[in-house]
C-alpha positions as protocol buffer text, in pm:
chain_id: "A"
residue {
  index: 1
  type: MET
  ca { x: 24 y: -22 z: -44 }
}
residue {
  index: 2
  type: GLN
  ca { x: 125 y: 283 z: -99 }
}
residue {
  index: 3
  type: PHE
  ca { x: 26 y: 642 z: 137 }
}
residue {
  index: 4
  type: LEU
  ca { x: -14 y: 985 z: 32 }
}
residue {
  index: 5
  type: ARG
  ca { x: -28 y: 1263 z: 215 }
}
residue {
  index: 6
  type: GLY
  ca { x: 79 y: 1680 z: 403 }
}
residue {
  index: 7
  type: MET
  ca { x: 3 y: 1991 z: 286 }
}
residue {
  index: 8
  type: LEU
  ca { x: 147 y: 2133 z: -30 }
}
residue {
  index: 9
  type: ASN
  ca { x: 265 y: 2474 z: -135 }
}
residue {
  index: 10
  type: LEU
  ca { x: 157 y: 2647 z: -502 }
}
residue {
  index: 11
  type: THR
  ca { x: 501 y: 2520 z: -654 }
}
residue {
  index: 12
  type: GLU
  ca { x: 481 y: 2152 z: -525 }
}
residue {
  index: 13
  type: ILE
  ca { x: 76 y: 2108 z: -748 }
}
residue {
  index: 14
  type: LYS
  ca { x: 210 y: 1995 z: -1036 }
}
residue {
  index: 15
  type: THR
  ca { x: 36 y: 1805 z: -1292 }
}
residue {
  index: 16
  type: GLY
  ca { x: -53 y: 1388 z: -1101 }
}
residue {
  index: 17
  type: LYS
  ca { x: -140 y: 1509 z: -781 }
}
residue {
  index: 18
  type: LYS
  ca { x: -400 y: 1395 z: -564 }
}
residue {
  index: 19
  type: ILE
  ca { x: -527 y: 1696 z: -415 }
}
residue {
  index: 20
  type: ILE
  ca { x: -850 y: 1799 z: -195 }
}
residue {
  index: 21
  type: TRP
  ca { x: -1063 y: 2059 z: -305 }
}
residue {
  index: 22
  type: ASN
  ca { x: -1403 y: 2192 z: -214 }
}
residue {
  index: 23
  type: LYS
  ca { x: -1364 y: 1821 z: 85 }
}
residue {
  index: 24
  type: GLU
  ca { x: -1321 y: 1608 z: -227 }
}
residue {
  index: 25
  type: PRO
  ca { x: -1039 y: 1459 z: -386 }
}
residue {
  index: 26
  type: HIS
  ca { x: -932 y: 1541 z: -713 }
}
residue {
  index: 27
  type: VAL
  ca { x: -593 y: 1441 z: -967 }
}
residue {
  index: 28
  type: VAL
  ca { x: -468 y: 1800 z: -1121 }
}
residue {
  index: 29
  type: LEU
  ca { x: -424 y: 1718 z: -1505 }
}
residue {
  index: 30
  type: GLU
  ca { x: -234 y: 2046 z: -1582 }
}
residue {
  index: 31
  type: SER
  ca { x: -98 y: 2267 z: -1370 }
}
residue {
  index: 32
  type: GLN
  ca { x: 102 y: 2650 z: -1463 }
}
residue {
  index: 33
  type: HIS
  ca { x: 277 y: 2811 z: -1294 }
}
residue {
  index: 34
  type: SER
  ca { x: 226 y: 3208 z: -1331 }
}
residue {
  index: 35
  type: MET
  ca { x: 451 y: 3569 z: -1175 }
}
residue {
  index: 36
  type: ILE
  ca { x: 208 y: 3794 z: -1146 }
}
residue {
  index: 37
  type: GLY
  ca { x: 399 y: 4063 z: -1082 }
}
residue {
  index: 38
  type: ARG
  ca { x: 361 y: 4252 z: -712 }
}
residue {
  index: 39
  type: GLY
  ca { x: 28 y: 3976 z: -652 }
}
residue {
  index: 40
  type: GLY
  ca { x: 288 y: 3660 z: -605 }
}
residue {
  index: 41
  type: ALA
  ca { x: 260 y: 3385 z: -778 }
}
residue {
  index: 42
  type: VAL
  ca { x: -98 y: 3193 z: -899 }
}
residue {
  index: 43
  type: VAL
  ca { x: -69 y: 2805 z: -1072 }
}
residue {
  index: 44
  type: ARG
  ca { x: -358 y: 2790 z: -1311 }
}
residue {
  index: 45
  type: THR
  ca { x: -494 y: 2378 z: -1304 }
}
residue {
  index: 46
  type: LYS
  ca { x: -716 y: 2142 z: -1453 }
}
residue {
  index: 47
  type: LEU
  ca { x: -895 y: 1944 z: -1184 }
}
residue {
  index: 48
  type: LYS
  ca { x: -1102 y: 1610 z: -1280 }
}
residue {
  index: 49
  type: ASN
  ca { x: -1261 y: 1503 z: -907 }
}
residue {
  index: 50
  type: LEU
  ca { x: -1239 y: 1076 z: -836 }
}
residue {
  index: 51
  type: LEU
  ca { x: -1519 y: 1083 z: -706 }
}
residue {
  index: 52
  type: SER
  ca { x: -1787 y: 1252 z: -971 }
}
residue {
  index: 53
  type: GLY
  ca { x: -1545 y: 1221 z: -1313 }
}
residue {
  index: 54
  type: ALA
  ca { x: -1595 y: 1512 z: -1254 }
}
residue {
  index: 55
  type: ILE
  ca { x: -1371 y: 1816 z: -1449 }
}
residue {
  index: 56
  type: ALA
  ca { x: -1314 y: 2213 z: -1312 }
}
residue {
  index: 57
  type: ASP
  ca { x: -1108 y: 2482 z: -1412 }
}
residue {
  index: 58
  type: TYR
  ca { x: -950 y: 2657 z: -1029 }
}
residue {
  index: 59
  type: THR
  ca { x: -645 y: 2956 z: -1024 }
}
residue {
  index: 60
  type: PHE
  ca { x: -450 y: 2874 z: -667 }
}
residue {
  index: 61
  type: GLN
  ca { x: -290 y: 3181 z: -588 }
}
residue {
  index: 62
  type: GLY
  ca { x: -40 y: 3288 z: -329 }
}
residue {
  index: 63
  type: ALA
  ca { x: 7 y: 3119 z: -9 }
}
residue {
  index: 64
  type: GLU
  ca { x: -291 y: 2928 z: 8 }
}
residue {
  index: 65
  type: LYS
  ca { x: -237 y: 2580 z: 103 }
}
residue {
  index: 66
  type: ILE
  ca { x: -365 y: 2323 z: -25 }
}
residue {
  index: 67
  type: GLU
  ca { x: -455 y: 2018 z: 155 }
}
residue {
  index: 68
  type: GLU
  ca { x: -252 y: 1671 z: -26 }
}
residue {
  index: 69
  type: ALA
  ca { x: -482 y: 1367 z: -40 }
}
residue {
  index: 70
  type: GLU
  ca { x: -440 y: 1055 z: 155 }
}
residue {
  index: 71
  type: ILE
  ca { x: -477 y: 782 z: -151 }
}
residue {
  index: 72
  type: PHE
  ca { x: -332 y: 471 z: -131 }
}
residue {
  index: 73
  type: LYS
  ca { x: -350 y: 243 z: -415 }
}
residue {
  index: 74
  type: SER
  ca { x: -476 y: -140 z: -353 }
}
residue {
  index: 75
  type: HIS
  ca { x: -454 y: -405 z: -697 }
}
residue {
  index: 76
  type: ALA
  ca { x: -751 y: -572 z: -868 }
}
residue {
  index: 77
  type: GLN
  ca { x: -909 y: -753 z: -1096 }
}
residue {
  index: 78
  type: TYR
  ca { x: -1193 y: -666 z: -1355 }
}
residue {
  index: 79
  type: LEU
  ca { x: -1459 y: -943 z: -1311 }
}
residue {
  index: 80
  type: TYR
  ca { x: -1730 y: -798 z: -1518 }
}
residue {
  index: 81
  type: ARG
  ca { x: -2024 y: -482 z: -1659 }
}
residue {
  index: 82
  type: GLU
  ca { x: -2348 y: -518 z: -1519 }
}
residue {
  index: 83
  type: HIS
  ca { x: -2547 y: -225 z: -1665 }
}
residue {
  index: 84
  type: GLU
  ca { x: -2343 y: 148 z: -1580 }
}
residue {
  index: 85
  type: VAL
  ca { x: -2184 y: -90 z: -1305 }
}
residue {
  index: 86
  type: TYR
  ca { x: -1805 y: -237 z: -1302 }
}
residue {
  index: 87
  type: GLN
  ca { x: -1724 y: -553 z: -1065 }
}
residue {
  index: 88
  type: PHE
  ca { x: -1393 y: -613 z: -945 }
}
residue {
  index: 89
  type: MET
  ca { x: -1193 y: -823 z: -723 }
}
residue {
  index: 90
  type: ASP
  ca { x: -903 y: -677 z: -450 }
}
residue {
  index: 91
  type: MET
  ca { x: -624 y: -922 z: -529 }
}
residue {
  index: 92
  type: GLU
  ca { x: -550 y: -926 z: -85 }
}
residue {
  index: 93
  type: THR
  ca { x: -869 y: -972 z: 62 }
}
residue {
  index: 94
  type: TYR
  ca { x: -1053 y: -1136 z: -210 }
}
residue {
  index: 95
  type: ASP
  ca { x: -1377 y: -871 z: -111 }
}
residue {
  index: 96
  type: GLN
  ca { x: -1549 y: -751 z: -445 }
}
residue {
  index: 97
  type: PHE
  ca { x: -1688 y: -421 z: -505 }
}
residue {
  index: 98
  type: SER
  ca { x: -1792 y: -192 z: -785 }
}
residue {
  index: 99
  type: LEU
  ca { x: -1769 y: 167 z: -958 }
}
residue {
  index: 100
  type: ALA
  ca { x: -2022 y: 344 z: -1158 }
}
residue {
  index: 101
  type: LYS
  ca { x: -1910 y: 367 z: -1517 }
}
residue {
  index: 102
  type: ASN
  ca { x: -1875 y: 800 z: -1444 }
}
residue {
  index: 103
  type: VAL
  ca { x: -1592 y: 759 z: -1268 }
}
residue {
  index: 104
  type: MET
  ca { x: -1389 y: 570 z: -1478 }
}
residue {
  index: 105
  type: ASP
  ca { x: -1412 y: 806 z: -1838 }
}
residue {
  index: 106
  type: ASN
  ca { x: -1237 y: 600 z: -2116 }
}
residue {
  index: 107
  type: VAL
  ca { x: -1087 y: 318 z: -1949 }
}
residue {
  index: 108
  type: ALA
  ca { x: -1353 y: 104 z: -1960 }
}
residue {
  index: 109
  type: LEU
  ca { x: -1309 y: 44 z: -2316 }
}
residue {
  index: 110
  type: TYR
  ca { x: -972 y: -98 z: -2234 }
}
residue {
  index: 111
  type: LEU
  ca { x: -1103 y: -341 z: -1957 }
}
residue {
  index: 112
  type: VAL
  ca { x: -1114 y: -667 z: -2038 }
}
residue {
  index: 113
  type: GLU
  ca { x: -1251 y: -1018 z: -1820 }
}
residue {
  index: 114
  type: GLY
  ca { x: -923 y: -1053 z: -1609 }
}
residue {
  index: 115
  type: THR
  ca { x: -803 y: -738 z: -1634 }
}
residue {
  index: 116
  type: GLU
  ca { x: -519 y: -640 z: -1314 }
}
residue {
  index: 117
  type: VAL
  ca { x: -568 y: -257 z: -1231 }
}
residue {
  index: 118
  type: SER
  ca { x: -485 y: -14 z: -910 }
}
residue {
  index: 119
  type: ILE
  ca { x: -754 y: 66 z: -747 }
}
residue {
  index: 120
  type: LEU
  ca { x: -713 y: 434 z: -579 }
}
residue {
  index: 121
  type: ASN
  ca { x: -868 y: 395 z: -246 }
}
residue {
  index: 122
  type: TRP
  ca { x: -965 y: 719 z: 29 }
}
residue {
  index: 123
  type: ASN
  ca { x: -1165 y: 711 z: 368 }
}
residue {
  index: 124
  type: GLY
  ca { x: -1113 y: 330 z: 343 }
}
residue {
  index: 125
  type: HIS
  ca { x: -1358 y: 329 z: 31 }
}
residue {
  index: 126
  type: PRO
  ca { x: -1234 y: 274 z: -298 }
}
residue {
  index: 127
  type: ILE
  ca { x: -1316 y: 577 z: -543 }
}
residue {
  index: 128
  type: ASN
  ca { x: -1151 y: 478 z: -897 }
}
residue {
  index: 129
  type: LEU
  ca { x: -916 y: 280 z: -1008 }
}
residue {
  index: 130
  type: GLU
  ca { x: -591 y: 275 z: -1291 }
}
residue {
  index: 131
  type: ILE
  ca { x: -512 y: 80 z: -1536 }
}
residue {
  index: 132
  type: PRO
  ca { x: -181 y: -16 z: -1709 }
}
residue {
  index: 133
  type: VAL
  ca { x: -6 y: 158 z: -1972 }
}
residue {
  index: 134
  type: LYS
  ca { x: -67 y: -137 z: -2233 }
}
residue {
  index: 135
  type: VAL
  ca { x: -305 y: -426 z: -2274 }
}
residue {
  index: 136
  type: THR
  ca { x: -383 y: -723 z: -2470 }
}
residue {
  index: 137
  type: LEU
  ca { x: -714 y: -657 z: -2693 }
}
residue {
  index: 138
  type: MET
  ca { x: -867 y: -883 z: -2969 }
}
residue {
  index: 139
  type: VAL
  ca { x: -995 y: -760 z: -3303 }
}
residue {
  index: 140
  type: THR
  ca { x: -1312 y: -865 z: -3356 }
}
residue {
  index: 141
  type: ASP
  ca { x: -1330 y: -679 z: -3684 }
}
residue {
  index: 142
  type: ALA
  ca { x: -1089 y: -544 z: -3959 }
}
residue {
  index: 143
  type: PRO
  ca { x: -1124 y: -404 z: -4368 }
}
residue {
  index: 144
  type: PRO
  ca { x: -948 y: -645 z: -4607 }
}
residue {
  index: 145
  type: ASP
  ca { x: -646 y: -505 z: -4635 }
}
residue {
  index: 146
  type: ILE
  ca { x: -586 y: -391 z: -5009 }
}
residue {
  index: 147
  type: LYS
  ca { x: -332 y: -607 z: -5190 }
}
residue {
  index: 148
  type: GLY
  ca { x: -9 y: -434 z: -5295 }
}
residue {
  index: 149
  type: ASP
  ca { x: -137 y: -137 z: -5122 }
}
residue {
  index: 150
  type: THR
  ca { x: 186 y: -40 z: -5049 }
}
residue {
  index: 151
  type: VAL
  ca { x: 234 y: 355 z: -5132 }
}
residue {
  index: 152
  type: SER
  ca { x: -31 y: 468 z: -4854 }
}
residue {
  index: 153
  type: GLY
  ca { x: 252 y: 347 z: -4517 }
}
residue {
  index: 154
  type: GLY
  ca { x: -90 y: 409 z: -4325 }
}
residue {
  index: 155
  type: GLY
  ca { x: -338 y: 199 z: -4161 }
}
residue {
  index: 156
  type: LYS
  ca { x: -725 y: 76 z: -4105 }
}
residue {
  index: 157
  type: ILE
  ca { x: -973 y: 130 z: -3849 }
}
residue {
  index: 158
  type: VAL
  ca { x: -949 y: -204 z: -3686 }
}
residue {
  index: 159
  type: THR
  ca { x: -1268 y: -287 z: -3399 }
}
residue {
  index: 160
  type: LEU
  ca { x: -1164 y: -440 z: -3058 }
}
residue {
  index: 161
  type: GLU
  ca { x: -1299 y: -688 z: -2853 }
}
residue {
  index: 162
  type: THR
  ca { x: -1465 y: -398 z: -2620 }
}
residue {
  index: 163
  type: GLY
  ca { x: -1602 y: -134 z: -2927 }
}
residue {
  index: 164
  type: LEU
  ca { x: -1255 y: 17 z: -2873 }
}
residue {
  index: 165
  type: ARG
  ca { x: -1192 y: 135 z: -3236 }
}
residue {
  index: 166
  type: ILE
  ca { x: -882 y: 245 z: -3356 }
}
residue {
  index: 167
  type: THR
  ca { x: -589 y: 256 z: -3652 }
}
residue {
  index: 168
  type: ALA
  ca { x: -344 y: -78 z: -3710 }
}
residue {
  index: 169
  type: PRO
  ca { x: -99 y: -169 z: -3993 }
}
residue {
  index: 170
  type: LEU
  ca { x: -294 y: -273 z: -4211 }
}
residue {
  index: 171
  type: PHE
  ca { x: -172 y: -652 z: -4180 }
}
residue {
  index: 172
  type: VAL
  ca { x: -401 y: -675 z: -3882 }
}
residue {
  index: 173
  type: LYS
  ca { x: -741 y: -895 z: -3943 }
}
residue {
  index: 174
  type: THR
  ca { x: -1008 y: -1025 z: -3731 }
}
residue {
  index: 175
  type: GLY
  ca { x: -918 y: -1250 z: -3451 }
}
residue {
  index: 176
  type: ASP
  ca { x: -581 y: -1048 z: -3468 }
}
residue {
  index: 177
  type: LYS
  ca { x: -442 y: -1004 z: -3056 }
}
residue {
  index: 178
  type: ILE
  ca { x: -314 y: -646 z: -3050 }
}
residue {
  index: 179
  type: ILE
  ca { x: -113 y: -442 z: -2740 }
}
residue {
  index: 180
  type: VAL
  ca { x: -336 y: -134 z: -2701 }
}
residue {
  index: 181
  type: ASN
  ca { x: -144 y: 161 z: -2550 }
}
residue {
  index: 182
  type: THR
  ca { x: -407 y: 337 z: -2322 }
}
residue {
  index: 183
  type: GLU
  ca { x: -233 y: 658 z: -2256 }
}
residue {
  index: 184
  type: ARG
  ca { x: -257 y: 735 z: -2600 }
}
residue {
  index: 185
  type: GLY
  ca { x: -527 y: 449 z: -2750 }
}
residue {
  index: 186
  type: THR
  ca { x: -282 y: 396 z: -2992 }
}
residue {
  index: 187
  type: TYR
  ca { x: -139 y: 47 z: -3175 }
}
residue {
  index: 188
  type: VAL
  ca { x: 173 y: -51 z: -3012 }
}
residue {
  index: 189
  type: ALA
  ca { x: 254 y: -442 z: -3164 }
}
residue {
  index: 190
  type: ARG
  ca { x: 133 y: -773 z: -3184 }
}
residue {
  index: 191
  type: ALA
  ca { x: 32 y: -985 z: -2909 }
}
């Protein structure tokens, strides 16, 4: 388990930092530090609420202190989806729990049964997840490649088992397993 805590000053509010803002845990998606003459320093941020998935812009000013969120990570395995709720199992305790689709953004497009993920826990409850940077998914639909098409050097749009559509090389066909970068949503290699 990894614990994060403490008070942060403006220079410590950086992208990826987890903070308490408006009494709820948020992750800093973007931060831009600026000096405004005699007005002092400000940090313009884009924050994502880890409970609701809502995104907000906020500017922290001057000597403002912000509380670092006490978040700990645990490991879990994705089990299945039931309507708009995703079921997981904690890898240490074997307890099952669920997360609503709204907090997971588009990460659900990378989840297949058995995928291992990191769960973010706050106040003893799972609130969000982090998925691996690379996942292996099966191609369920790929248009046939065009013989002799070596000039375009491009790719084709393929559909994966989760419904995700990405651009892949021309040689990828239905039934292939491919590795996908989850941060960019791009093809990496054949699995």
